[in-house]
N, C-alpha and C positions, 0 to 999 in steps of 0.2 A: 359359251365359254364358260367354264369354271373358275371362280374367284376362288373359292376353297375348296378343297376336296380330300376325302381319306381313302387313299387308294387299298385296294385287299393287301394284307401282307405288310403294309407300311406301319411304323410305331408312331408316327406322327401325322397332324394334317398336313396338307401342302397348299401352296398359294399358287395360283396359275393354271393353266391348261397343258404345259408340257410335262411329259413323262420321261424321266423323273422330274417333279416340280420341285419346288423351292419349299424344304420342309421348314415348318413352324415348330422349332424345338423349345419345350418348356425348360426353363431352368431347374436343374437336378436338385438344388436346394430348397427348392418350394414343393413341399409335400403335399399341396391342394390337390383333393380328390377331383374337384371340378377347376377347369381352365377357362379363363376369362381373357380373350384376346381383344385389342380395340385395333381392327383394321382400317387404317386410313389410304384412302385412292384418291389420286389427283388423275382427272379425265381430261386428256386435251382433244378438244373437237375441231372440226375444220368441214367446210363443205366439200363436196364431191367436185373436183375439178371438172369444168366442161372443156370440150375441144377449144383450144386458143385462150383459154382463161385459167388462171391459177386457181387452186384452191383458197379460199377465204377462212382464215382462223376465226373461231366463235369463241365465246367466252368458255373458260375451263369450269369444270365442275369438281368440287370437292365432297368427298364422301365419308363418313366414319360409320362403320359396321361393327358394333360390340358382337363378337362372336362367343359362344359358350360351347366348350366340349367338355363331355364326360366320358374320358377315355375307357372307364370301367365298362360303361354299356356301348360305347362306341357310337354316341348321340352327338350331333352338334347342330347347331341352329342361330340364327341371329336373334339376338336378346332385344325386344322392344319394350319401353317403357313410356311413360308420361311424357319425358324428355327428348326422346328418340323419336326420329320419323325415318321411315325407310321407304 
């Protein structure tokens, strides 16, 4: 599953696996040549239900992924520094 992707022919990055996805549109007033996004994801987890037993909720997981996109070169990646663990 794609969290972030750049479909051919699209002017923007998209979040999610659907096509068309949810466009990440950078503000027009910001002329930055490199865009830095902070993608925050809450993952709700649970066990797989067994016959006759309900699924059991597990601890949720919160992620912050710093995404860097250079539209001119059409390159994007997750930025990792000493304060970020991915």
